[in-house]
C-alpha positions in Angstrom: 13.6 -14.9 -5.2 11.2 -15.9 -2.5 11.8 -19.4 -1.0 8.9 -21.9 -1.1 8.4 -25.3 0.5 9.9 -28.1 -1.6 6.4 -29.4 -2.0 3.7 -26.8 -2.4 0.3 -27.2 -0.6 -2.9 -26.8 -2.6 -4.4 -24.1 -0.5 -7.7 -24.2 1.3 -9.0 -21.6 -1.1 -8.8 -24.1 -3.9 -10.7 -27.0 -2.3 -14.4 -27.3 -1.7 -15.2 -30.0 0.8 -18.3 -32.2 0.4 -17.7 -35.2 2.6 -20.0 -37.5 4.6 -17.7 -37.6 7.6 -16.2 -34.2 7.6 -18.9 -31.9 6.2 -21.0 -32.3 9.3 -18.0 -31.3 11.3 -17.7 -28.1 9.2 -21.4 -27.5 9.5 -21.1 -27.7 13.3 -18.2 -25.2 13.1 -20.4 -22.8 11.1 -23.6 -23.3 13.2 -22.3 -23.9 16.7 -18.6 -23.8 17.4 -17.5 -20.5 15.9 -20.7 -18.7 16.9 -20.1 -20.0 20.5 -16.5 -18.8 20.4 -17.4 -15.3 19.2 -20.1 -15.1 21.9 -17.6 -16.1 24.5 -15.2 -13.4 23.3 -18.1 -11.0 23.8 -19.2 -12.3 27.2 -15.8 -12.6 28.8 -14.4 -9.2 27.8 -12.0 -10.2 25.1 -13.2 -7.4 22.9 -13.5 -5.0 25.8 -9.7 -5.4 26.3 -9.1 -3.8 22.9 -11.8 -1.2 23.4 -10.2 -0.2 26.7 -6.8 -0.1 25.2 -8.1 2.3 22.5 -9.7 4.5 25.3 -6.4 4.7 27.0 -4.6 5.6 23.8 -7.1 8.4 23.2 -6.9 9.6 26.8 -3.8 8.4 28.7 -5.4 9.4 32.1 -7.8 6.5 31.6 -6.6 3.1 32.7 -8.4 -0.2 32.9 -6.5 -2.7 35.1 -7.7 -6.3 35.2 -10.3 -6.9 37.8 -11.4 -10.4 36.9 -9.6 -13.7 36.3 -7.9 -13.0 33.0 -4.8 -14.2 31.1 -2.1 -12.4 29.3 -2.9 -14.4 26.2 -6.7 -13.6 26.1 -6.1 -11.6 22.9 -5.5 -14.8 21.1 -9.0 -16.1 21.4 -10.5 -13.5 19.0 -7.5 -14.1 16.7 -8.0 -17.8 16.6 -11.7 -17.5 16.1 -11.3 -15.1 13.2 -8.8 -17.5 11.7 -11.4 -20.3 11.8 -14.1 -18.0 10.5 -11.8 -17.0 7.6 -11.3 -20.7 6.6 -15.0 -21.3 7.0 -15.9 -18.5 4.6 -14.3 -20.4 1.8 -16.7 -23.3 2.3 -19.7 -21.2 3.4 -19.4 -17.7 1.8 -22.9 -16.8 3.0 -22.4 -17.8 6.6 -24.0 -15.5 9.2 -23.6 -14.7 12.8 -26.6 -13.3 14.8 -28.4 -12.5 11.6 -25.4 -10.6 10.2 -23.1 -11.8 7.4 -20.1 -13.5 9.0 -17.5 -11.6 6.9 -19.1 -8.3 8.0 -19.0 -9.3 11.7 -15.4 -10.4 11.3 -14.5 -7.0 9.8 -16.2 -5.3 12.8 -14.1 -7.3 15.2 -10.9 -6.5 13.2 -11.7 -2.8 13.6 -12.0 -3.3 17.4 -8.7 -5.1 17.5 -7.0 -2.4 15.3 -8.3 0.3 17.7 -6.2 -1.1 20.5 -2.9 -1.1 18.6 -0.3 1.4 19.7 1.1 3.9 17.1 4.4 1.9 16.7 2.5 -1.3 16.1 2.7 -2.9 19.6 -0.5 -4.8 20.2 -0.9 -6.3 23.7 -3.9 -5.2 25.6 -2.7 -6.6 28.9 -0.3 -3.7 29.1 -1.8 -1.0 26.8 -5.1 -0.6 28.6 -3.3 0.0 31.9 0.4 0.8 31.6 0.9 1.7 35.3 -0.9 -1.5 36.5 -0.5 -4.1 33.7 -1.5 -7.7 34.0 0.6 -9.4 36.7 2.2 -11.7 34.1 3.2 -8.7 31.8 6.0 -7.1 33.8 6.6 -3.3 34.3 7.6 -2.7 30.7 7.6 -4.3 27.2 9.2 -7.6 26.8 10.7 -8.0 30.3 8.7 -11.1 31.0 8.3 -12.3 27.4 10.5 -15.4 28.1 8.2 -16.2 31.1 4.5 -15.4 31.3 3.7 -12.2 29.3 3.0 -14.2 26.1 3.6 -11.0 24.0 5.3 -13.1 21.2 2.7 -15.9 21.6 0.0 -13.3 20.9 2.0 -12.1 17.9 2.1 -15.7 16.5 -1.6 -16.2 16.7 -2.2 -12.8 15.3 0.0 -13.6 12.3 -1.6 -17.0 11.7 -5.1 -15.4 11.8 -4.3 -12.4 9.6 -2.7 -14.4 6.9 -5.6 -16.8 6.8 -8.0 -13.8 6.6 -6.1 -12.2 3.8 -5.9 -15.5 1.8 -9.6 -16.1 2.3 -10.9 -12.6 1.5 -8.1 -10.7 -0.2 -8.6 -7.9 2.3 -5.6 -6.3 4.0 -7.4 -4.8 7.0 -6.2 -7.5 9.4 -3.0 -8.3 7.6 -1.8 -4.7 8.0 -2.5 -4.8 11.7 -0.4 -8.0 12.0 2.4 -6.6 9.8 2.6 -3.5 12.1 3.1 -5.7 15.2 5.5 -7.9 13.4 7.6 -4.9 12.3 7.5 -3.6 15.9 9.0 -6.9 17.1 11.5 -7.0 14.3 12.7 -3.5 15.2 13.1 -4.1 18.9 14.2 -7.8 19.0 17.1 -9.2 17.0 20.8 -9.6 16.5 21.6 -5.9 16.1 23.7 -3.9 18.7 20.7 -1.9 19.8 18.2 -4.8 19.8 17.1 -7.1 22.7 18.1 -10.7 22.6 15.0 -12.6 23.7 13.0 -15.6 22.7 9.3 -16.5 23.1 8.4 -18.0 26.4 5.5 -19.8 24.7 6.4 -20.6 21.1 4.2 -20.0 18.0 5.6 -16.7 16.8 8.2 -18.7 14.8 5.6 -20.5 12.6 3.5 -17.3 12.4 6.5 -15.3 11.1 7.2 -18.0 8.5 3.6 -17.8 7.3 3.8 -14.0 7.1 7.0 -14.4 5.0 5.2 -16.7 2.6 2.3 -14.3 2.2 4.3 -11.1 1.9 7.6 -12.3 0.4 9.5 -10.1 3.0 12.5 -12.1 4.1 12.9 -10.3 7.4 10.0 -12.3 8.8 11.7 -15.5 8.0 15.0 -14.2 9.4 13.1 -13.2 12.6 11.7 -16.7 12.9 15.1 -18.2 12.6 16.6 -15.7 15.1 14.0 -16.8 17.7 15.0 -20.4 17.1 18.7 -19.8 16.9 18.7 -17.9 20.2 16.8 -20.6 22.1 18.9 -22.0 24.9 21.2 -19.0 24.7 19.3 -16.4 26.7 18.2 -16.3 30.3 15.6 -19.1 29.6 17.3 -22.4 29.7 14.8 -25.0 30.9 13.5 -28.2 29.3 9.9 -27.3 30.0 10.1 -24.6 27.3 12.5 -26.5 25.1 15.3 -24.0 26.0 17.6 -26.5 27.7 20.0 -26.5 24.7 20.1 -24.9 21.3 17.4 -26.3 19.0 19.9 -27.8 16.5 21.3 -29.9 19.3 18.0 -31.2 20.5 17.0 -34.8 19.6 14.2 -35.6 22.0 10.7 -34.2 22.5 10.6 -32.8 26.0 8.7 -30.3 28.1 5.3 -28.7 27.6 3.9 -30.5 24.6 2.0 -27.6 23.0 5.0 -25.3 23.2 7.2 -28.1 21.8 5.0 -28.9 18.8 4.7 -25.2 17.9 8.5 -24.9 18.1 9.0 -28.1 16.1 6.6 -26.7 13.4 8.7 -23.5 13.3 11.8 -25.6 13.0 10.3 -27.6 10.2 9.3 -24.3 8.5 12.8 -22.9 8.7 14.3 -26.2 7.6 12.0 -26.3 4.6 12.3 -22.7 3.6 16.0 -22.2 4.1 17.4 -25.7 3.5 19.5 -25.4 6.6 20.9 -28.9 7.1 21.4 -28.5 10.8 17.7 -27.7 11.2 16.7 -30.6 9.0 18.8 -33.1 11.0 17.5 -31.8 14.3 13.8 -31.9 13.5 14.1 -35.3 11.9 15.7 -36.7 15.1 13.0 -35.1 17.2 10.3 -36.6 15.0 11.9 -40.0 15.2 11.9 -39.8 19.0 8.1 -38.9 19.1 7.0 -41.6 16.7 9.2 -44.3 18.0 8.8 -43.7 21.8 6.2 -41.0 22.7 3.2 -41.4 20.5 -0.1 -42.8 21.6 -2.0 -45.2 19.4 -4.8 -42.6 19.1 -2.3 -40.1 17.6 -1.9 -38.3 20.9 1.2 -36.6 22.3 1.9 -35.3 25.7 1.8 -38.0 28.4 1.9 -36.0 31.7 -0.6 -33.7 33.5 2.4 -32.3 35.3 3.6 -29.5 33.1 1.3 -30.6 30.3 4.3 -32.4 29.0 6.0 -35.2 27.1 7.1 -38.0 29.4 10.1 -40.2 29.3 10.6 -42.6 26.4 7.8 -45.2 26.4 6.0 -43.4 29.2 2.4 -43.7 27.8 -0.1 -44.0 30.6 -3.8 -44.4 29.7 -6.1 -43.0 32.4 -3.7 -40.2 33.3 -2.8 -39.5 29.7 -2.9 -35.7 29.1 -2.9 -35.5 25.3 -4.0 -31.9 25.3 -6.2 -31.0 22.3 -3.8 -28.1 21.4 -0.9 -30.5 21.3 -2.7 -32.7 18.8 -3.3 -29.8 16.6 0.4 -28.9 17.0 1.4 -32.4 16.1 -0.6 -32.1 12.8 1.2 -28.8 12.1 4.6 -30.4 12.6 4.0 -33.4 10.4 2.4 -31.3 7.7 5.5 -29.2 7.4 7.7 -32.2 7.5 5.8 -33.6 4.6 6.2 -30.4 2.7 9.9 -30.7 3.3 10.5 -34.4 2.6 7.5 -35.6 0.7 7.1 -38.9 2.5 3.7 -40.4 3.2 4.8 -41.4 6.7 4.1 -37.9 7.9 0.5 -38.2 6.6 0.1 -41.5 8.3 0.8 -39.7 11.5 -1.5 -36.8 10.5 -4.4 -39.1 9.6 -4.1 -41.1 12.9 -4.1 -37.9 15.0 -6.8 -36.3 13.0 -9.4 -39.1 13.1 -8.8 -39.9 16.8 -7.0 -37.8 19.4 -7.7 -34.4 17.7 -11.5 -34.7 17.0 -12.0 -36.3 20.4 -11.3 -32.9 21.7 -14.6 -31.5 20.5 -18.1 -33.1 20.7 -19.9 -34.1 17.5 -22.4 -31.3 18.1 -19.5 -28.8 18.3 -20.4 -27.4 21.7 -18.3 -29.5 24.2 -14.6 -29.6 24.6 -11.9 -31.8 26.1 -8.7 -30.2 27.3 -6.9 -33.6 27.9 -7.9 -36.7 25.9 -7.3 -39.8 28.0 -7.3 -43.4 26.7 -9.0 -44.8 29.8 -11.6 -43.5 32.2 -13.6 -44.8 35.1 -17.0 -43.7 36.3 -15.8 -41.9 39.4 -13.6 -39.7 37.4 -16.7 -37.9 36.1 -14.8 -37.1 32.9 -16.8 -35.0 30.5 -16.4 -32.5 27.7 -17.0 -29.0 29.0 -19.0 -26.1 27.4 -15.9 -23.8 27.6 -12.8 -23.1 29.7 -11.5 -20.0 31.5 -8.2 -20.8 29.7 -9.9 -21.2 26.3 -6.9 -22.2 24.3 -8.2 -25.6 23.3 -11.8 -24.6 22.2 -10.5 -21.6 20.2 -7.7 -23.7 18.7 -10.1 -26.3 17.4 -12.2 -23.5 16.2 -9.5 -22.5 13.8 -8.3 -26.0 12.9 -11.5 -27.9 11.7 -12.4 -25.3 9.0 -8.8 -25.3 7.7 -9.0 -29.0 6.8 -9.5 -28.6 3.1 -6.0 -27.2 2.9 -4.5 -30.5 4.0 -5.8 -32.9 1.3 -3.6 -32.2 -1.7 -0.1 -30.9 -2.6 2.0 -30.6 -5.7 5.6 -30.4 -6.9 6.3 -29.6 -10.5 4.9 -32.6 -12.4 3.5 -34.3 -9.3 0.1 -34.1 -7.6 -0.2 -35.7 -4.2 -3.5 -37.1 -2.9 -2.9 -37.3 0.9 -6.3 -37.5 2.6 -9.4 -39.2 1.5 -12.6 -37.1 1.7 -15.2 -35.9 -0.7 -14.3 -32.6 -2.4 -13.7 -30.8 -5.6 -10.2 -29.2 -6.1 -8.8 -26.8 -8.7 -5.1 -26.3 -9.1 -2.2 -26.2 -11.7 0.1 -29.2 -12.2 3.1 -28.8 -14.5 1.7 -25.4 -15.5 -1.7 -26.8 -16.6 -5.1 -26.3 -14.9 -6.7 -29.4 -13.4 -10.0 -29.8 -11.6 -10.2 -33.1 -9.6 -13.3 -34.5 -7.9 -13.0 -37.0 -5.1 -15.9 -39.2 -3.9 -15.7 -41.6 -1.0 -17.4 -42.9 2.2 -14.0 -43.1 3.9 -13.5 -44.0 6.8 -16.6 -46.2 6.7 -15.1 -48.0 3.7 -11.9 -48.0 1.7 -13.3 -47.1 -1.7 -12.2 -43.8 -3.3 -13.1 -42.4 -6.7 -11.1 -39.6 -8.4 -12.4 -38.0 -11.6 -10.6 -35.5 -13.8 -13.4 -33.0 -14.2 -11.5 -30.4 -16.3 -8.1 -30.0 -17.8 -5.3 -32.5 -17.5 -1.8 -32.9 -18.8 1.2 -35.2 -18.3 1.9 -35.5 -14.6 2.4 -38.1 -11.8 -0.6 -38.7 -9.6 0.8 -39.7 -6.3 -1.8 -41.6 -4.2 -1.0 -42.2 -0.6 -1.3 -45.9 0.4 -1.9 -45.6 4.2 0.4 -47.4 6.6 -2.6 -49.3 8.1 -3.1 -50.8 4.6 0.5 -51.7 4.3 0.6 -53.5 7.6 2.3 -50.6 9.5 0.4 -49.2 12.5 2.8 -46.2 12.8 6.1 -45.5 11.1 8.1 -47.3 13.9 8.0 -50.4 16.0 6.1 -48.7 18.8 2.9 -50.6 17.8 2.3 -53.6 15.6 -0.5 -55.7 14.2 -0.8 -59.1 15.8 -3.7 -60.8 13.9 -1.8 -62.1 10.9 -4.1 -60.4 8.4 -2.9 -59.1 5.1 -4.8 -56.2 3.6 -4.8 -55.7 -0.2 -5.2 -52.5 -2.2 -5.7 -51.9 -5.9 -6.1 -49.0 -8.3 -7.9 -48.9 -11.6 -7.8 -46.2 -14.3 -10.8 -46.1 -16.5 -11.8 -49.5 -15.4 -8.4 -51.2 -16.0 -6.3 -52.3 -13.0 -3.0 -50.6 -12.9 -1.8 -51.1 -9.3 -2.3 -54.3 -7.2 -0.6 -54.8 -3.9 0.1 -58.5 -4.8 2.1 -57.6 -7.9 5.8 -57.1 -7.1 6.4 -54.6 -10.0 3.9 -52.2 -8.4 6.4 -50.8 -5.9 5.5 -47.7 -3.9 7.6 -44.5 -3.8 7.8 -43.1 -0.3 4.5 -44.7 0.5 2.8 -43.5 -2.7 1.4 -45.3 -5.7 2.6 -43.3 -8.6 0.4 -43.1 -11.8 2.1 -41.4 -14.7 0.2 -40.7 -17.8 -1.3 -37.9 -19.9 -4.5 -37.2 -18.0 -7.6 -35.9 -19.7 -11.0 -34.8 -18.8 -13.2 -37.7 -17.9 -10.4 -40.0 -16.6 -11.6 -42.0 -13.6 -9.3 -43.4 -10.9 -10.8 -46.0 -8.6 -9.0 -46.9 -5.4 -9.8 -49.8 -3.1 -8.3 -50.4 0.3 -9.3 -53.5 2.2 -10.7 -52.3 5.5 -11.0 -54.8 8.3 -10.9 -54.6 12.1 -7.3 -55.2 13.3 -5.7 -56.2 16.6 -2.7 -54.1 17.8 -0.1 -54.6 20.5 2.3 -52.1 21.9 6.0 -52.4 22.2 6.8 -54.3 25.5 8.7 -51.2 26.7 5.3 -49.5 27.1 4.6 -50.8 30.6 1.0 -49.6 30.8 0.0 -51.6 27.7 1.5 -54.9 28.6 -1.0 -57.7 28.4 -3.4 -55.5 26.5 -4.6 -55.2 22.9 -6.2 -52.4 21.0 -8.6 -52.5 18.0 -8.6 -50.3 15.0 -10.2 -50.3 11.5 -8.8 -48.1 8.8 -7.7 -44.8 10.4 -10.1 -45.2 13.3 -9.0 -46.4 16.7 -11.8 -48.1 18.7 -12.7 -48.1 22.4 -15.0 -50.0 24.7 -17.5 -47.7 26.5 -20.1 -48.4 29.2 -23.3 -47.7 27.3 -22.7 -50.6 24.9 -21.6 -53.2 27.5 -23.4 -54.5 30.5 -20.4 -54.7 32.9 -17.6 -52.3 33.7 -15.3 -52.6 30.6 -12.2 -52.9 32.8 -13.5 -56.3 33.9 -13.6 -57.7 30.4 -10.9 -60.1 29.3 -10.5 -60.7 25.6 -10.5 -64.4 24.4 -7.1 -65.7 23.6 -8.0 -65.8 19.9 -10.5 -62.9 19.6 -12.6 -62.7 16.5 -13.4 -59.1 15.4 -16.7 -58.6 13.6 -18.5 -55.6 12.3 -21.5 -54.9 14.5 -24.6 -52.8 14.2 -24.6 -49.1 13.7 -24.9 -47.2 17.0 -26.5 -43.8 17.4 -24.1 -41.6 19.4 -26.0 -38.4 19.0 -29.0 -37.3 17.0 -28.1 -37.6 13.4 -24.7 -39.3 14.0 -24.3 -43.1 13.9 -21.0 -45.0 14.1 -20.0 -48.5 13.0 -19.4 -50.7 16.0 -17.0 -53.7 16.2 -17.8 -56.7 18.4 -15.6 -59.4 19.8 -15.9 -62.4 22.2 -14.8 -61.8 25.8 -15.3 -62.9 29.3 -16.4 -60.6 32.2 -14.7 -61.3 35.4 -16.3 -60.9 38.8 -16.1 -62.1 42.4 -19.0 -64.1 43.6 -20.7 -64.1 47.0 -18.5 -67.0 47.9 -15.4 -65.0 47.2 -14.4 -67.0 44.2 -13.6 -65.7 40.7 -16.4 -66.1 38.3 -16.5 -65.6 34.5 -19.3 -64.9 32.1 -19.2 -65.1 28.3 -19.8 -61.7 26.8 -19.9 -59.9 23.6 -17.7 -56.8 23.9 -18.9 -53.9 21.7 -16.5 -51.1 20.6 -17.1 -47.7 19.0 -14.6 -45.2 17.4 -12.6 -43.5 20.1 -13.5 -40.0 18.9 -17.2 -40.7 19.7 -16.8 -41.6 23.4 -18.4 -39.5 26.2 -21.5 -38.5 24.3 -23.9 -40.5 26.3 -23.3 -39.6 29.9 -20.9 -40.5 32.7 -22.3 -43.6 34.2 -19.4 -45.9 33.4 -15.9 -46.4 32.1 -14.0 -46.4 28.8 -10.9 -48.2 27.6 -8.8 -48.2 24.4 -6.3 -50.9 25.6 -8.3 -54.0 26.4 -7.0 -56.8 28.7 -5.8 -59.8 26.8 -3.9 -61.4 29.7 -5.5 -62.3 33.0 -3.1 -60.1 35.0 -4.3 -57.0 33.0 -8.0 -57.4 33.9 -9.8 -56.7 37.1 -12.4 -59.0 38.7 -14.0 -56.0 40.4 -13.1 -52.6 39.2 -9.9 -50.8 38.2 -9.5 -47.8 40.5 -9.4 -44.5 38.7 -6.0 -43.2 38.2 -5.4 -39.6 39.3 -7.0 -37.4 36.7 -6.8 -33.6 36.7 -9.7 -31.2 37.1 -11.3 -30.8 33.7 -11.8 -27.0 34.2 -8.7 -24.8 34.1 -5.4 -25.8 32.7 -2.7 -23.1 32.4 -0.5 -22.1 29.4 
């Protein structure tokens, strides 16, 4: 019998998003981001690599060595963009690209990819198009550098993720069969057998891709291969912390090394833990999660503190201006927490997902969908000239966010026997089965602008538990640890009504939560209406004193959104502002960030510090205006930005805080 997650996701194919906050993001994916990504694949020779591989296979005397600046993982950019397009087709089945139906264009790209696959299933254009002079990272023959720079297994992982999404979205096997052939090739040549090579991915993601292929096909060998890759980590020639190979995975208890590689591996560990029930894996991934959320997690939901090695730092090492927080790592963090929810069923994982999703993740792409951050800092000075870029030579972040945003409908709901989980709050209509009976649920909300949510049973029903997540920020918990805490003394209430009658109130002791969920048990029927209200007010947050960079500073958030102060809304450098000792947070006016996109501002009383002509410190009363962090850097580069605001005199500058060293915003390696 095929194993499943203990909690089953309601797939993206069953949810139609119609949300004031997120639908514009999906529209931008359809109209801008995915067309841009496909055009970049065309312009930069991503498709030519497969075409040239096919030409060599047809005529071995023809070889096409790399002549430009290319990477051994360039094949993944078409894969990831196809994955995003596949999710997108569920929301927009009539989407087009260059006047052609999007699904037809995707099929044409799949045909190009398939043409470059070798007869035994091997699919890696960096070698196939020029076997005698392969890419310098590829090595002289298959797999010899797979633990270092070849990315052969990394390419496999993204191929599997994309092919499974395409199959789920369209029902077509054209891409799935290509992916299965490559997976079978790897399973034949790499493994525990006497005649097999004992190797692990240099850059992880094959593990979670293989688990997804297992779930789609039911073939257990793919799950076994994923577990083999994880079991062997730290036991082959690769033994460094950068790639999380410093010790066997079940002995690891701290997040270390390259943050993207790490989060992909942790996602694979969570997959294996959930699908096999292996207690050693469960124990290890739980410890790693604890370490991240307790000691290595930014208030924006970001992970990965250091530019050096694109890596996690030491415990409590969370710098602001030099924060790396690579967009890919934020996507990986969502993947890890999603799988841990499917394993454990606790709302704390969705508290992390929500914080990352609304802040550090969508900061990585402009509202218009055509500009991208590689790192996502929490502070920036004018001279850093920090700005989203139209693309990168190493395109992992743009193509990764291409695939993630359209997949969002699949993260909203989940079920387990007689339980239906409502995990995210965004307008949509969903169809599923709970306890064997069909249910159609409609969700209406202006979240995160306000905390009111309306659920309606449109069709079906039956006797089941409706588990509604009560976010940590409502319950007085910034994150599921003591890394951050609210310091304003406010108490937010929540209540839930069913058909107009209050059934849950946060002030009633009998209304206890179960793993962070309000559980409503009844025989549901068509027409039942559930109204949810969360108080939503601006809050002040402080960091644990062990976070040196945040001492003497406070941050502001409202609901799931973290706020920042940016230069266009304030008439002095924001680093010179000092919050009053008892700051009052007020909702300000709506601010236009881009054409068609306004944000709710928050204002507070502060003083701007300066040095007068007489050399003495001067202060001026000011109103400090803040906007949601995700919206920063849409209005030019003429000034600074800060998430953590000085609340102690020693944390502010009377002149200007010098820019910390910030890396080039162009190329970052994998």
